[in-house]
N, C-alpha and C positions, 0 to 999 in steps of 0.2 A: 698441788693444784693451783696455788696462787701464782707460781712461776709460769705455768701454762697460760693462765688468764692474762698475765702481763705481756707475755710474748704475743698472744693473739691480738691484744689491743694494739701493740706496736705494729704488727702486720696489717691490721685493718687501717690504722692511721696512715702508714706509708702507702698502702694501696689507694686510699682515697686521695692522698696528696698527688700521687702519680696520675691518677685518673683525671683530676682537676687541672693539672698542669699541661701546658702546651708541650708537644714533643721536644722542641728545641730547648725548653727550660728545665726539663726533667733532671739533667745532671746537677743543676744548681739546687733544685728542690731536694734531691737526694742528700746533698751536703748540708742544707739547712735542717732537714729532718734528722740527720745523724747528730748534728750539734744539739738540737733540742732534746732528742732522745738520750743523748749522753748526759745532759743535765738532769733529766728525769731519772735516769738510772743511778746517777750519783746521789741524788736526794733519797732514793729508795735504799741505796747502800747505807747512807748515813742513818736512816731510820732503823735498819737492821742492827747496825753497830750500837746505836743508842739503846736498843732493847737487849743487849748483852751477847749478841753473836760476835764471834771473832772475825777478823778480816779473812783469815784462812777459810772459814766456813762460807762467808758471803761472796768472796771474789769469784770463784768458779761459776756460781749461779748468776752473778751479775754480768760476767762475760757473755753468757748465753742470752741474758735478758737484753743486753745491748747489741750483741753481735748478730743474732739471727735477724731482727728487723732491719738493722743497718745494712747488712749484706743483701737482704731482700730488696731494699731501696736502691742500692748500687746496681744490682742485677736488673731490676725493672728499668732503671734509667738507661742502662746500656742496651737492653733488649728492645725497648720501645721507641728509642729516638729515631728520628728520620735522618737519613744520610744525605 
């Protein structure tokens, strides 16, 4: 359940960022979001490791936690930019 909540938070943040950004700036916003979201994901990974989970347990989950919102940001940036 926690994984789903974090993914939904990431999707909401990236959607809000894209909505607030001008179409020409959306690719840059996607990159900034990906960097910030990666940092948040790494901090979350660190927390899991400090609580006794192994890297093998945490890594697949964190790939989803980072990847789904980051890919959504990339897709939104490409889909909504003006040509």
